[in-house]
C-alpha positions in Angstrom: 114.1 90.4 -34.9 111.2 92.0 -33.0 111.1 93.0 -29.4 109.1 89.9 -28.5 111.8 87.6 -30.0 114.5 89.3 -27.8 112.4 88.5 -24.7 112.0 84.9 -25.8 115.8 84.6 -26.2 116.4 86.0 -22.8 113.8 83.9 -21.1 115.3 80.7 -22.5 118.7 81.2 -20.8 117.1 82.0 -17.4 120.2 83.9 -16.6 119.4 87.3 -18.0 116.0 89.0 -17.7 114.8 91.6 -20.1 113.6 94.9 -18.6 112.1 98.0 -20.2 115.4 99.5 -21.4 118.0 96.7 -21.1 118.7 93.7 -19.0 119.0 92.6 -15.4 121.0 89.7 -14.0 122.4 88.3 -10.7 126.0 88.4 -9.9 128.0 86.9 -7.0 130.9 89.2 -5.9 134.0 88.1 -4.1 135.7 91.2 -2.7 139.4 91.2 -1.9 139.7 88.5 -4.5 143.3 89.2 -5.6 142.3 90.4 -9.1 139.5 92.0 -11.0 137.8 89.3 -13.2 134.6 87.8 -14.4 134.7 84.0 -13.8 131.7 82.6 -15.6 128.1 81.5 -14.8 127.2 79.3 -11.9 124.0 77.9 -10.3 123.2 78.3 -6.6 121.5 75.7 -4.4 118.1 77.0 -5.5 118.9 76.4 -9.2 119.2 80.1 -10.0 122.0 81.3 -12.2 124.4 84.1 -11.4 127.6 85.5 -12.9 130.6 85.1 -10.7 133.1 88.0 -10.3 135.9 89.0 -8.1 137.6 92.4 -7.4 140.7 93.5 -5.5 138.8 96.2 -3.6 137.7 95.6 0.0 134.0 95.5 0.9 134.0 98.8 2.8 132.4 102.2 2.0 131.0 100.7 -1.3 134.5 100.3 -2.8 133.9 96.7 -3.9 130.6 97.6 -5.5 132.2 100.5 -7.4 135.0 98.2 -8.6 132.4 95.7 -9.7 130.5 98.2 -11.8 133.7 99.5 -13.3 134.7 96.0 -14.2 131.4 95.3 -15.8 131.5 98.6 -17.7 134.9 97.7 -19.1 134.0 94.1 -20.0 130.7 95.2 -21.7 132.3 98.3 -23.3 129.6 100.6 -21.9 129.5 103.7 -19.7 129.4 103.1 -16.0 126.3 105.2 -15.9 124.5 102.5 -17.8 124.9 100.1 -14.8 122.8 100.2 -11.6 123.2 98.0 -8.6 119.5 97.2 -8.0 119.9 95.3 -4.8 122.5 93.4 -2.7 124.6 96.4 -1.8 125.9 94.7 1.3 125.7 91.1 0.3 127.7 89.0 -2.1 124.8 88.2 -4.3 123.6 91.3 -6.2 121.2 92.2 -8.9 122.6 94.5 -11.6 120.5 96.4 -14.2 122.1 97.5 -17.5 120.6 100.1 -19.8 121.1 99.5 -23.5 120.2 97.2 -26.4 118.7 94.1 -24.9 119.8 91.6 -27.5 123.4 93.0 -27.7 123.8 93.0 -23.9 122.4 89.5 -23.6 124.9 88.2 -26.1 127.8 90.0 -24.4 126.8 88.7 -20.9 126.6 85.2 -22.2 130.1 85.5 -23.7 131.4 86.9 -20.4 130.1 83.8 -18.7 132.2 81.6 -21.0 135.4 83.2 -19.6 
């Protein structure tokens, strides 16, 4: 499957966007959520998709964001260094960039959303 085919696959879902070296997606984080978990895909009032997650950590001093990146790294079986919080550091809705094989990451993220 060529690189263009990967982009087509990702654009069809409208959840995950292909970037130069991986993927980017939106995620809504609930800090102090009682447990660390990915809870599936949802759609906001504007019709945009996002992955839902919750972490036990409090939203202070970046602890909830760090817990989110650690949770994603564990669930995707990748190094934490492959994840970057692109924006939304202080809001619940965030954009995360993941470096790696675009097609593999897209499949894994879609499966996470089925949880």
